[in-house]
Structure formats: structure tokens, C-alpha cells
KEKE-127335 format. One line per 2 residues: number of its first residue (from 1); their letters; for each residue x, y, z of N, C-alpha, C. Coordinates in Angstrom, 2 decimals. Each point is the difference from the previous one (the first is absolute). Layout:
<rs>
NUM	a	X,Y,Z,X,Y,Z,X,Y,Z ~ ...;
</rs>
This chain:
<rs>
1	mt	92.44,90.32,96.78,-0.57,1.28,0.39,0.80,0.73,1.07 ~ 0.30,-0.72,1.09,0.74,0.63,1.10,0.79,-1.10,0.77;
3	fs	1.24,0.37,0.39,0.64,-0.89,1.01,0.59,0.89,1.06 ~ -0.06,-0.57,1.27,0.37,0.82,1.19,0.66,-0.87,1.02;
5	vl	0.64,0.69,0.97,0.70,-0.61,1.06,-0.23,0.78,1.29 ~ -0.18,-0.68,1.13,-0.08,0.65,1.28,0.94,-0.81,0.95;
7	tf	0.81,0.71,0.80,0.91,-0.67,0.93,-0.04,0.73,1.39 ~ 0.47,-0.75,1.00,0.18,0.55,1.31,1.29,-0.55,0.62;
9	dh	0.78,0.90,0.59,1.26,-0.36,0.69,-0.17,0.12,1.50 ~ 0.00,-1.15,0.65,-0.23,0.01,1.44,1.13,0.65,0.80;
11	kt	1.20,0.05,-0.51,1.11,0.61,0.66,-0.12,1.51,0.00 ~ -0.47,0.55,-1.11,-0.01,1.51,-0.13,-1.41,0.55,0.13;
13	gv	-1.01,-0.82,-0.18,-1.39,0.46,0.00,-0.40,0.68,-1.26 ~ 0.76,-0.23,-1.06,-0.28,0.67,-1.27,-1.00,-0.82,-0.87;
15	fa	-1.03,0.69,-0.44,-0.91,-0.56,-1.01,0.47,0.55,-1.38 ~ -0.01,-0.85,-1.00,0.33,0.46,-1.36,-0.86,-0.64,-1.01;
17	ga	-0.36,0.77,-1.04,-0.84,-0.58,-1.06,0.36,0.66,-1.33 ~ -0.30,-0.68,-1.06,0.25,0.50,-1.34,-0.97,-0.67,-0.99;
19	at	-0.31,0.69,-1.07,-0.94,-0.55,-1.00,0.28,0.62,-1.33 ~ -0.35,-0.74,-1.07,0.11,0.55,-1.33,-1.19,-0.65,-0.82;
21	tg	-0.48,0.73,-1.03,-1.10,-0.49,-0.78,0.07,0.46,-1.45 ~ -0.88,-0.62,-0.80,-0.09,0.41,-1.44,-0.98,1.13,-0.20;
23	sl	-0.45,0.62,1.04,-0.91,1.17,-0.09,0.62,1.18,0.76 ~ -0.76,1.05,0.14,0.49,1.27,0.66,-0.20,-0.13,1.50;
25	cv	0.83,0.82,0.72,-0.22,0.38,1.38,-0.10,-1.19,1.02 ~ 0.93,-0.95,-0.14,-0.08,-1.16,0.90,0.12,0.40,1.44;
27	gg	0.81,1.00,0.33,0.17,0.39,1.40,-1.27,0.52,0.60 ~ -0.77,0.79,-0.78,-1.24,0.59,0.48,-1.06,-1.10,0.22;
29	wv	-0.03,-0.99,-0.84,-1.01,-1.05,0.10,0.32,-1.11,0.94 ~ 1.25,-0.44,0.01,0.35,-1.30,0.64,0.52,0.12,1.42;
31	lr	1.05,0.77,0.21,0.76,-0.04,1.27,-0.52,0.98,1.04 ~ -0.16,-0.46,1.23,-0.28,0.85,1.16,0.67,-0.63,1.22;
33	gd	0.44,0.88,0.93,0.59,-0.49,1.19,-0.09,0.98,1.13 ~ 0.19,-0.49,1.23,-0.04,0.79,1.19,1.00,-0.67,0.97;
35	ie	1.01,0.72,0.44,1.03,-0.60,0.88,-0.60,-0.62,1.22 ~ -1.18,0.43,0.44,-0.62,-0.53,1.21,-1.09,-1.02,-0.34;
37	sg	-0.15,-0.40,-1.25,-1.07,-0.89,-0.40,0.54,-1.18,-0.85 ~ 0.80,0.31,-1.03,0.47,-0.98,-0.92,0.04,0.52,-1.42;
39	mv	-0.06,-0.87,-0.97,0.09,0.38,-1.40,-0.87,-0.86,-0.85 ~ -0.62,0.59,-1.07,-0.97,-0.67,-0.83,0.28,0.26,-1.47;
41	as	-0.30,-1.00,-0.85,-0.02,0.16,-1.45,-1.34,-0.53,-0.48 ~ -0.84,0.86,-0.60,-1.29,-0.38,-0.53,0.06,0.14,-1.51;
43	qg	-0.21,-1.05,-0.74,0.15,0.03,-1.42,-0.98,-0.97,-0.67 ~ 0.15,-0.26,-1.31,-0.88,-0.86,-0.73,-0.69,0.67,-1.15;
45	ts	-0.93,-0.77,-0.63,-0.71,0.59,-1.14,-0.92,1.15,0.40 ~ -0.59,-0.12,1.23,-0.84,1.03,0.56,0.45,0.29,1.42;
47	ps	1.14,0.61,0.16,0.56,0.19,1.37,-0.89,0.84,0.91 ~ -0.05,-0.36,1.28,-0.84,0.72,0.94,0.84,0.91,0.88;
49	tf	-0.15,1.29,-0.14,0.63,0.92,0.95,-0.59,-0.08,1.35 ~ -1.23,-0.53,0.15,-0.63,-0.20,1.23,0.66,-1.14,0.79;
51	wr	0.31,-1.10,-0.70,0.77,-1.06,0.62,1.28,0.52,0.58 ~ 0.70,0.74,-0.82,1.31,0.54,0.33,-0.06,0.87,1.30;
53	dn	-0.92,0.94,-0.02,-0.08,0.98,1.14,-0.56,-0.66,1.26 ~ -1.03,-0.85,-0.20,-0.64,-0.68,1.14,0.98,-1.03,0.61;
55	al	0.84,-0.60,-0.79,0.98,-0.93,0.56,0.90,0.64,0.95 ~ 0.49,1.22,-0.31,0.88,0.74,0.93,-0.75,0.34,1.24;
57	rd	-1.25,0.40,-0.07,-0.77,0.39,1.18,-0.12,-1.23,0.90 ~ -0.33,-1.14,-0.55,-0.18,-1.21,0.82,1.29,-0.40,0.63;
59	mn	1.09,0.00,-0.75,1.27,-0.41,0.57,0.48,0.94,1.06 ~ -0.39,1.26,-0.09,0.33,0.99,1.04,-0.72,-0.37,1.32;
61	kd	-1.08,-0.73,-0.09,-0.75,-0.44,1.15,0.46,-1.36,0.47 ~ 1.18,-0.38,-0.37,0.65,-1.25,0.42,-0.58,-1.26,-0.65;
63	ks	-0.78,0.13,-1.09,-0.42,-1.20,-0.72,1.19,-0.47,-0.85 ~ 0.10,-1.33,-0.15,1.07,-0.56,-0.78,-0.30,0.21,-1.49;
65	sk	1.03,-0.16,-0.79,-0.21,0.08,-1.48,-0.95,-1.06,-0.48 ~ 0.06,-1.14,0.56,-0.92,-1.11,-0.38,-1.42,0.37,0.34;
67	et	-0.28,0.42,1.24,-1.33,0.40,0.40,-0.55,1.12,-0.85 ~ 0.89,0.93,-0.26,-0.39,1.19,-0.78,-0.42,-0.35,-1.40;
69	ie	0.83,-0.78,-0.69,-0.30,-0.34,-1.38,-1.21,-0.93,-0.14 ~ -0.08,-0.95,0.96,-1.21,-0.88,-0.08,-1.24,0.75,0.21;
71	kl	-0.02,0.99,0.86,-1.19,0.83,0.25,-0.32,0.83,-1.25 ~ 0.99,0.68,-0.55,-0.29,0.90,-1.11,-0.41,-0.77,-1.25;
73	tg	0.67,-1.09,-0.31,-0.33,-0.75,-1.22,-1.30,-0.77,0.14 ~ -0.31,-0.43,1.20,-1.16,-0.83,0.20,-1.32,0.65,-0.34;
75	gd	-0.01,1.37,0.18,-1.30,0.70,-0.19,-0.07,0.79,-1.28 ~ 0.88,-0.34,-0.97,0.04,0.77,-1.24,-0.35,-0.91,-1.15;
77	sg	-1.11,0.21,-0.67,-0.46,-0.86,-1.13,0.90,0.13,-1.18 ~ 0.84,1.07,-0.08,0.90,0.17,-1.10,1.44,-0.50,0.25;
79	re	0.17,-0.74,1.09,1.36,-0.37,0.47,0.76,-0.82,-1.00 ~ -0.67,-0.76,-0.85,0.70,-0.91,-0.87,0.83,0.72,-1.08;
81	kr	-0.24,1.32,-0.16,0.79,0.75,-0.94,1.02,0.93,0.70 ~ 0.18,-0.27,1.23,0.91,0.85,0.79,1.10,-0.84,0.66;
83	ql	1.03,0.72,0.48,1.15,-0.63,0.67,0.46,0.92,1.12 ~ 0.32,-0.60,1.12,0.38,0.79,1.19,1.14,-0.67,0.72;
85	aa	1.03,0.75,0.33,1.15,-0.49,0.76,0.14,0.93,1.20 ~ 0.41,-0.56,1.14,0.19,0.89,1.20,1.02,-0.62,0.96;
87	id	0.67,0.91,0.68,0.88,-0.40,1.13,-0.47,0.83,1.22 ~ -0.34,-0.70,1.11,-0.51,0.72,1.13,1.17,0.55,0.88;
89	kk	-0.37,0.67,1.09,1.00,0.66,0.84,0.99,-0.96,0.69 ~ -0.35,-1.31,0.01,0.89,-0.99,0.57,0.88,-0.60,-1.11;
91	ge	-0.20,0.42,-1.23,0.82,-0.51,-1.12,-0.48,-1.26,-0.62 ~ -1.31,-0.35,0.26,-0.56,-1.20,-0.53,-0.70,0.30,-1.34;
93	pf	0.42,-0.70,-1.09,-0.62,0.24,-1.32,-1.15,-0.90,-0.26 ~ -0.89,0.48,-0.87,-1.12,-0.83,-0.46,-0.51,0.54,-1.35;
95	gf	-0.59,-0.85,-0.80,-0.47,0.50,-1.30,-1.26,-0.68,-0.53 ~ -0.64,0.65,-0.91,-1.14,-0.57,-0.71,0.10,0.32,-1.48;
97	tg	-0.27,-1.00,-0.83,-0.05,0.14,-1.44,-1.30,-0.55,-0.51 ~ -0.85,0.89,-0.57,-1.29,-0.43,-0.49,0.11,-1.01,-1.15;
99	ad	-0.98,-0.88,-0.08,0.03,-1.05,-0.96,-0.10,0.52,-1.43 ~ -0.57,1.18,-0.20,-0.12,0.53,-1.37,1.13,0.98,-0.33;
101	sv	1.06,0.03,0.75,1.10,0.85,-0.32,0.63,-0.47,-1.31 ~ 0.45,0.94,-0.83,0.56,-0.36,-1.30,1.30,-0.83,0.19;
103	pf	0.10,-1.15,-0.62,1.20,-0.80,0.18,1.22,0.61,-0.73 ~ 1.24,-0.42,0.43,0.17,-0.71,1.25,-0.17,0.97,1.20;
105	sg	-0.67,-0.50,1.04,-0.17,0.83,1.17,0.23,-0.89,1.20 ~ 0.43,0.63,1.10,0.16,-0.69,1.25,0.87,0.78,0.99;
107	hl	0.27,-0.62,1.14,0.83,0.67,0.99,0.85,-1.07,0.69 ~ 1.16,0.41,0.50,0.87,-0.82,0.74,0.30,0.61,1.34;
109	vg	-0.14,-0.76,1.07,0.18,0.48,1.36,1.25,-0.66,0.60 ~ 0.92,0.79,0.53,1.18,-0.57,0.68,0.11,0.67,1.39;
111	en	1.13,-0.26,0.63,0.20,0.59,1.32,0.20,1.51,-0.12 ~ -0.97,0.77,0.47,0.03,1.43,0.01,-0.07,0.64,-1.40;
113	yi	-0.62,-0.71,-0.94,-0.18,0.60,-1.34,-1.14,-0.61,-0.73 ~ -0.51,0.72,-0.99,-0.96,-0.54,-0.97,0.23,0.64,-1.30;
115	va	-0.03,-0.77,-1.08,0.04,0.56,-1.38,-1.29,-0.43,-0.69 ~ -0.56,0.87,-0.83,-1.28,-0.30,-0.65,0.00,0.57,-1.37;
117	gn	-0.76,-0.59,-0.89,-0.05,0.47,-1.35,-1.19,-0.54,-0.79 ~ -0.39,0.69,-1.07,-1.01,-0.47,-0.86,0.27,0.47,-1.45;
119	ml	-0.53,-0.70,-0.98,0.32,0.22,-1.41,1.51,-0.04,-0.22 ~ 0.62,-0.98,0.63,1.44,-0.20,-0.11,0.32,-0.89,-1.20;
121	sn	1.20,0.16,-0.55,0.39,-0.82,-1.12,0.12,-1.47,0.40 ~ 0.37,-0.26,1.22,0.24,-1.39,0.40,0.13,-0.10,1.55;
123	ps	-0.13,-1.19,0.58,0.13,-0.13,1.46,1.36,0.37,0.57 ~ 1.01,-0.08,-0.79,1.38,0.21,0.51,0.19,1.50,0.38;
125	vl	-0.85,0.91,-0.39,0.12,1.41,0.42,-0.07,0.09,1.49 ~ -0.93,-0.66,0.60,-0.12,0.09,1.48,1.18,-0.71,0.68;
127	sa	0.35,-1.14,-0.50,1.16,-0.75,0.63,1.27,0.74,-0.13 ~ 0.23,0.70,-1.13,1.19,0.79,-0.19,0.02,1.13,1.01;
129	mg	-1.13,0.64,0.26,-0.08,1.05,1.00,0.30,-0.54,1.38 ~ -0.64,-1.14,0.35,0.23,-0.56,1.33,1.44,-0.42,0.26;
131	dc	0.72,-0.41,-1.07,1.38,-0.39,0.15,0.91,1.16,0.37 ~ -0.46,1.24,-0.20,0.82,1.14,0.32,-0.12,0.47,1.46;
133	in	-1.02,-0.46,0.71,-0.35,0.52,1.28,1.15,-0.07,1.00 ~ 0.57,-1.16,0.12,1.05,-0.21,1.05,1.39,0.33,-0.41;
135	ks	0.19,0.58,-1.16,1.34,0.44,-0.36,0.40,1.26,0.77 ~ 1.26,0.32,-0.03,0.50,1.17,0.72,-0.04,1.26,-0.86;
137	ys	-0.48,1.11,0.51,-0.08,1.25,-0.68,0.45,1.09,0.95 ~ 0.45,1.11,-0.55,0.46,1.09,0.83,-1.12,0.84,0.50;
139	se	-1.23,-0.15,-0.57,-1.14,0.75,0.52,-1.28,-0.73,-0.42 ~ -1.07,0.34,0.69,-1.34,-0.58,-0.38,-0.41,0.47,-1.41;
141	ae	0.34,1.19,-0.35,-0.37,0.51,-1.32,0.70,-0.82,-1.11 ~ 1.27,-0.28,0.20,0.69,-0.83,-0.99,-0.55,-1.41,-0.06;
143	km	-0.41,-0.51,1.10,-0.68,-1.30,0.07,-1.30,0.04,-0.81 ~ -0.85,0.98,0.19,-1.25,0.11,-0.72,0.19,0.09,-1.51;
145	la	0.97,0.81,-0.37,0.33,0.18,-1.42,0.49,-1.32,-0.60 ~ 0.87,-0.72,0.71,0.53,-1.27,-0.47,-1.14,-1.01,-0.20;
147	il	-0.96,0.02,0.88,-1.12,-0.97,-0.09,-0.85,0.30,-1.19 ~ -0.31,1.26,-0.25,-0.78,0.35,-1.19,0.76,-0.33,-1.24;
149	qa	1.32,0.28,-0.02,0.79,-0.33,-1.15,0.02,-1.49,-0.32 ~ 0.06,-0.80,1.06,0.03,-1.45,-0.14,-1.31,-0.49,-0.60;
151	gq	-1.11,0.56,0.48,-1.31,-0.34,-0.54,-0.14,0.33,-1.47 ~ 0.52,1.16,-0.35,-0.09,0.44,-1.36,0.92,-0.85,-0.91;
153	ra	1.16,-0.33,0.47,0.85,-0.87,-0.82,-0.58,-1.37,-0.23 ~ -0.80,-0.45,0.98,-0.59,-1.34,-0.11,-1.22,0.02,-0.95;
155	gg	-0.42,1.12,-0.44,-1.14,0.10,-0.93,-0.99,1.10,0.28 ~ -0.13,0.30,1.31,-0.83,1.12,0.42,-1.45,0.00,-0.48;
157	dk	-0.57,1.17,-0.12,-1.33,0.17,-0.49,-0.07,-0.36,-1.47 ~ -0.99,-0.73,-0.43,-0.16,-0.37,-1.40,0.04,1.18,-0.95;
159	rg	-0.49,1.14,0.45,-0.18,1.18,-0.81,1.22,0.88,-0.04 ~ 1.02,-0.29,0.83,1.05,0.95,0.24,-0.37,0.82,1.25;
161	iq	0.83,0.96,0.33,-0.27,0.82,1.20,0.06,1.47,-0.32 ~ -0.85,0.78,0.69,-0.08,1.44,-0.21,0.20,0.85,1.27;
163	sa	-0.13,-0.59,1.13,0.15,0.78,1.27,0.63,-0.93,1.07 ~ 0.61,0.68,1.00,0.62,-0.79,1.08,-0.02,0.89,1.26;
165	am	0.05,-0.64,1.14,-0.03,0.72,1.29,0.67,-0.77,1.10 ~ 0.41,0.75,1.00,0.69,-0.59,1.11,-0.43,0.75,1.30;
167	li	-0.20,-0.76,1.06,-0.38,0.58,1.29,0.78,-0.63,1.07 ~ 0.71,0.81,0.81,0.83,-0.54,1.10,-0.35,0.75,1.24;
169	ld	-0.33,-0.73,1.03,-0.36,0.57,1.28,0.97,-0.45,1.09 ~ 0.81,0.92,0.46,1.08,-0.33,0.97,-0.24,0.80,1.30;
171	pe	-0.03,-0.63,1.15,-0.25,0.77,1.25,1.01,1.11,0.28 ~ 1.16,-0.10,-0.65,1.07,1.00,0.24,0.17,0.99,-1.11;
173	kp	-0.93,-0.07,-1.00,0.08,0.94,-1.13,-1.40,0.39,-0.45 ~ -0.11,1.12,-0.74,-1.25,0.35,-0.59,-0.43,-1.02,-1.03;
175	pl	-1.30,-0.08,-0.32,-0.40,-0.95,-1.02,0.61,0.34,-1.39 ~ 0.37,-1.00,-0.74,0.46,0.18,-1.35,-1.08,-0.53,-0.93;
177	dl	-0.66,0.88,-0.69,-1.16,-0.36,-0.85,0.23,0.58,-1.40 ~ 0.60,-0.85,-0.84,0.39,0.43,-1.35,-0.85,-0.60,-1.07;
179	rv	-0.40,0.79,-0.99,-0.89,-0.50,-1.03,0.39,0.50,-1.36 ~ 0.05,-0.90,-0.97,0.18,0.35,-1.41,-1.32,-0.35,-0.68;
181	dy	-0.84,0.98,-0.29,-1.36,-0.28,-0.47,-0.02,-0.40,-1.46 ~ 1.00,0.42,-0.80,0.11,-0.50,-1.37,1.42,0.23,-0.46;
183	de	0.56,-1.06,-0.59,1.34,0.11,-0.66,0.17,-1.28,-0.82 ~ 0.73,0.14,-1.10,0.26,-1.16,-0.84,0.89,-1.07,0.70;
185	np	0.80,0.44,1.02,0.81,-0.87,0.77,-0.18,0.38,1.47 ~ -1.16,-0.35,0.59,-0.37,0.58,1.32,0.88,-0.51,1.13;
187	if	0.53,-1.19,-0.07,0.87,-0.46,1.13,1.29,0.78,0.01 ~ 0.54,0.24,-1.17,1.22,0.79,-0.11,-0.30,1.48,0.52;
189	al	-1.14,0.53,-0.42,-0.36,1.35,0.40,-0.21,0.08,1.49 ~ -0.55,-1.10,0.59,-0.19,-0.04,1.48,1.35,-0.02,0.67;
191	ee	0.95,-0.74,-0.51,1.33,-0.03,0.59,0.67,1.37,-0.07 ~ -0.18,0.70,-1.10,0.62,1.33,-0.15,-0.68,0.98,0.96;
193	lw	-1.30,-0.14,0.19,-0.72,0.89,0.99,0.47,-0.30,1.39 ~ 0.19,-1.30,0.32,0.55,-0.33,1.34,1.39,0.61,0.20;
195	kr	0.86,-0.13,-0.98,1.39,0.56,0.13,-0.07,1.50,0.25 ~ -0.90,0.67,-0.72,-0.12,1.47,0.20,-0.51,0.31,1.41;
197	sq	-0.86,-0.82,0.55,-0.53,0.23,1.34,1.05,-0.17,1.09 ~ 1.12,-0.68,-0.36,1.09,-0.22,0.99,1.03,1.09,-0.04;
199	rp	-0.21,1.07,-0.84,0.93,1.09,-0.10,-0.58,1.30,0.63 ~ 0.87,0.88,0.53,-0.47,1.30,0.49,-0.56,0.81,-1.17;
201	py	-0.89,0.93,0.27,-0.52,0.37,1.33,-1.09,-0.91,0.54 ~ -0.58,-0.84,-0.87,-1.11,-0.83,0.45,0.41,-0.95,1.16;
203	ss	1.12,-0.64,-0.13,0.46,-0.95,1.04,0.25,0.77,1.31 ~ 0.51,1.23,-0.08,0.26,0.79,1.19,-1.31,0.32,0.73;
205	wl	-0.97,0.39,-0.84,-1.35,0.33,0.57,-0.59,-1.21,0.70 ~ 0.16,-1.18,-0.57,-0.55,-1.24,0.64,0.51,-0.20,1.42;
207	de	1.20,0.45,0.26,0.59,-0.11,1.29,-0.61,0.91,1.08 ~ -0.96,0.83,-0.41,-0.56,1.00,0.91,-1.50,-0.11,0.19;
209	vp	-0.62,-1.03,-0.62,-1.47,-0.09,0.14,-0.31,-1.15,1.00 ~ -1.23,-0.03,0.60,-0.38,-0.97,1.00,0.15,-1.47,-0.51;
211	il	0.39,-0.85,0.98,0.03,-1.46,-0.23,-0.65,-0.70,1.13 ~ -0.22,-1.26,-0.13,-0.70,-0.77,1.08,0.72,0.13,1.31;
213	sd	1.27,-0.09,0.01,0.75,0.08,1.29,0.21,1.44,0.49 ~ -0.35,0.98,-0.79,0.11,1.38,0.42,-1.08,0.83,-0.74;
215	kn	-1.22,-0.09,0.52,-1.11,0.72,-0.67,0.01,1.50,0.14 ~ 0.90,0.50,0.83,0.09,1.42,0.22,1.16,0.66,-0.79;
217	rs	0.71,-0.78,-0.78,1.11,0.52,-0.70,-0.45,1.06,-1.01 ~ 0.72,1.04,-0.19,-0.39,1.08,-0.96,1.22,0.53,-0.73;
219	dm	-0.25,0.80,-0.98,1.08,0.58,-0.84,0.71,1.07,0.77 ~ 1.24,0.23,-0.41,0.83,1.10,0.54,-0.49,1.28,-0.65;
221	pq	-0.22,1.07,0.76,-0.54,1.25,-0.59,0.80,0.55,-1.17 ~ 1.34,-0.13,0.02,0.80,0.56,-1.01,0.14,-0.90,-1.21;
223	kn	-0.58,-1.20,0.00,0.16,-0.95,-1.06,-1.28,-0.57,-0.53 ~ -1.00,0.82,-0.09,-1.29,-0.49,-0.45,-0.04,-0.23,-1.47;
225	tg	0.21,-1.26,-0.39,0.02,-0.33,-1.47,-1.21,-0.87,-0.33 ~ -0.99,-0.09,0.91,-1.10,-0.87,-0.18,-1.02,0.47,-1.01;
227	t	-1.14,-0.79,-0.05,-1.03,0.30,-0.93,-1.01,0.98,0.56;
</rs>
């Protein structure tokens, strides 16, 4: 059904996440993040957008990912059909996979990362994704794309995939929130969208909008190419 990854880099303070699924609009349903709170992926047979949004609120109040997920899942009678992964503002990952998630389902937690999936072709999808985490990449975006590609090569979603998304939160850059809501080859389409986002005029405009380290930054009057 869905496989996703969340990571945190302690050196740069960058949160990164990516997801793909055999249904539509994975970015709208699954991924959420806040540079001052952390990052969440809520998925499953009956994914809860309330889990997703409430997890960010709780982590913003300095609750750990473990405390947050245990609280949210403990009070939900439908939890066994849901899956939740999170990384808190300290970079600590935690996950929950409901017992009634469509097999193969599960999550793997490593140092500063978590990968999760359900309705997967086989268990090696998650291990293939995890094996990519500590390799060298020129950017977080390329890392996220490589992880999704590895999961897909290992078997991916049993149904195939129809949508893909990527979310990168960098204290020195504006958020990168890219979504392919439907495509026959959504990971490739996501890569093409990312490449386009790195070219002017869009990339030039990104250099002029507020970021965490400069919340007062604004566009130059003579170069307003924004939305």
C-alpha cells in the first residue's frame, strides 16, 4: 500500500521524508513536517490524518516521538489498521504498525531514521531502503529518491505505485514539499519535478523567501517571481 522514510541529520538540522503508494495523493495523506517540531508519516489501510497532525503538535511541545506515538495509538480503537512513523525535534525516531495492517507490513528504526511500509511485496523492501540511509549523496533530495527507488526495486507495493512525494525541511532553506499525485511512474516524475525546482526562476525565488535562520528575509522588489 505505502512505503515511506523519515530521516534527521544532526550536523545540518535537516529533516527529510519521502513516500510512495499504490493509490493517489500520497503526499497529501501521509507526510507532514515542521522544522521546529519534527516529521511524521501516517499511513495504513485506514490512515489517520488526526494522528499525523496531532503528532506534530505534541512534538512541538517537546514530547518525544515515543511518548507521542504511544499516546495517540493507545486511545484509538481503530489503531490496528493504521501505521505511524515519527522523528521528533531531537532526531529520535519511533514507529507503530497495527496488527491488522495488510502484510507484509512493518517498520525499521535506525540511528536518526525510520522506514515503514504496508501491503509490501516482501520484507526486503524495508531493509533495502534502510541500506541506503548511510550512503553518500550530493543532496537530501537525491537521498530520498534513492531510498524510494531501492524500495521499489526490492518489490515495493504489491499493487504497483501511482503517487510519490518528498518533504525536506532545512533550517537554511525554504521547505521543499514536492508531490506527484498520479503518474504511471511516480518516482521518476518526482525526480523530474525536483530537478525543475532546482532551476531558475523558481530556484532564484527560493533564495528570497523566509527561512528558519532568517524569518525576515523577503524578495527583491525588481525580481518578484513568486506565487
